[in-house]
C-alpha positions in Angstrom: -9.1 -23.4 -2.2 -6.7 -26.3 -1.9 -2.9 -26.0 -2.3 -0.4 -28.8 -3.0 2.7 -29.2 -5.0 1.2 -32.5 -6.3 -0.8 -31.4 -9.4 -2.3 -34.9 -9.9 -3.6 -34.9 -6.3 -5.0 -31.4 -6.9 -6.8 -32.4 -10.0 -8.3 -35.4 -8.3 -9.6 -33.2 -5.4 -10.9 -30.6 -7.9 -13.0 -33.3 -9.7 -14.1 -35.1 -6.5 -15.0 -32.0 -4.4 -15.5 -29.2 -6.9 -13.0 -26.9 -5.2 -10.5 -24.4 -6.5 -7.0 -25.6 -6.5 -3.5 -24.1 -6.8 0.1 -25.1 -6.5 0.8 -21.5 -5.2 0.4 -21.5 -1.5 1.0 -17.8 -1.3 -2.0 -17.2 -3.6 -4.1 -19.3 -1.2 -2.8 -17.6 1.9 -3.7 -14.1 0.5 -7.3 -15.1 -0.2 -8.6 -17.1 2.7 -10.1 -16.2 6.1 -9.3 -19.5 7.6 -6.1 -21.2 6.6 -5.8 -24.9 7.4 -2.2 -26.2 7.6 -2.5 -30.0 7.2 0.9 -31.2 6.4 3.3 -33.6 8.1 5.0 -32.0 11.1 8.5 -32.1 9.5 7.2 -30.0 6.6 5.7 -27.2 8.8 8.8 -25.0 8.8 9.2 -25.3 5.0 5.5 -24.5 4.3 5.3 -21.7 6.9 8.5 -20.1 5.7 6.9 -20.0 2.2 3.6 -18.4 3.2 4.3 -16.4 6.4 4.6 -13.0 4.6 1.3 -13.6 2.8 -0.8 -14.4 5.8 -2.9 -11.4 6.9 -3.2 -10.7 10.6 -7.0 -11.3 10.6 -6.6 -14.9 9.1 -7.2 -17.8 11.5 -4.5 -20.4 11.0 -5.7 -23.9 11.9 -2.9 -26.3 12.5 -3.2 -30.1 12.3 0.2 -31.5 13.3 1.0 -33.8 16.2 3.5 -32.3 18.6 3.4 -28.7 17.2 2.4 -26.4 20.1 0.8 -23.0 19.5 4.0 -21.3 20.5 6.0 -23.3 18.0 3.7 -22.3 15.1 3.8 -18.7 16.2 7.6 -18.7 16.4 7.7 -20.1 12.8 5.5 -17.3 11.6 7.7 -14.8 13.4 4.7 -12.8 14.6 1.6 -12.9 16.8 -1.2 -14.5 14.7 -4.5 -16.2 15.4 -3.8 -19.9 15.7 -6.1 -22.8 16.5 -4.4 -26.1 17.1 -6.6 -29.1 16.2 -6.2 -32.8 16.4 -8.9 -34.8 14.6 -9.0 -38.6 14.5 -9.5 -41.1 11.7 -13.2 -41.8 12.4 -13.8 -38.4 10.8 -13.5 -40.2 7.5 -16.9 -41.7 8.2 -18.5 -38.7 10.0 -17.8 -40.1 13.5 -14.6 -38.1 14.3 -13.6 -36.4 17.5 -11.5 -33.2 17.2 -9.7 -31.6 20.1 -9.5 -27.9 19.6 -7.2 -25.4 21.3 -7.2 -21.7 20.2 -4.6 -19.2 21.2 -5.5 -16.0 23.1 -5.9 -13.9 19.9 -8.8 -16.0 18.6 -12.2 -14.7 19.6 -15.0 -16.9 20.9 -16.9 -16.4 17.6 -13.9 -17.4 15.6 -13.4 -20.5 17.7 -17.0 -21.4 17.1 -16.4 -21.1 13.4 -13.6 -23.6 13.6 -15.6 -25.9 15.8 -18.4 -25.9 13.2 -16.0 -27.0 10.5 -14.9 -30.0 12.5 -18.4 -30.8 13.7 -19.3 -31.3 10.1 -17.6 -34.7 10.3 -18.0 -35.6 14.0 -17.7 -33.9 17.3 -15.3 -31.2 18.5 -14.3 -30.0 22.0 -12.1 -27.3 23.3 -9.2 -28.6 25.4 -6.3 -27.0 27.2 -3.1 -27.1 25.2 -1.3 -29.0 28.0 -3.7 -31.9 27.2 -3.2 -31.9 23.4 -0.4 -34.4 23.3 -2.3 -36.8 25.5 -5.4 -36.4 23.3 -3.3 -37.1 20.2 -2.0 -40.3 21.7 -5.4 -41.5 22.9 -7.6 -40.5 20.1 -5.1 -41.7 17.5 -5.0 -45.3 18.8 -8.4 -45.7 20.5 -10.4 -46.4 17.3 -8.1 -49.2 16.4 -8.3 -50.8 19.8 -12.1 -50.6 19.7 -12.1 -52.2 16.3 -10.0 -55.1 17.4 
């Protein structure tokens, strides 16, 4: 299920990928087992405020936002939840991506493997310590461009 306020973008995604779409993020949050938050970091507080009461404790929240630590996300939700911080890079667009993955302590090994398998569907994925995530973001975000040049 995809959620966005932009109905035109949703319709395009629905046609292209054959997925269910909604403009109601609460509806999505109530139905999923894995919730991927892929919005600009400045929108995180707004999006999380709108869905935090709908996210069940067993849901795995996957965050894709540079500079947003696990603790930051948990604080925005106002409760202990399963969070996996992920930073993929642009070569994922052609199946050659590399995703750094960092689960919090509530995420089981099996759940972490589920998230890894999602990101391995368009590249590689490795678990990294959270203290390295900002460095990974800086390096993996720029490296493909330098190699291309």
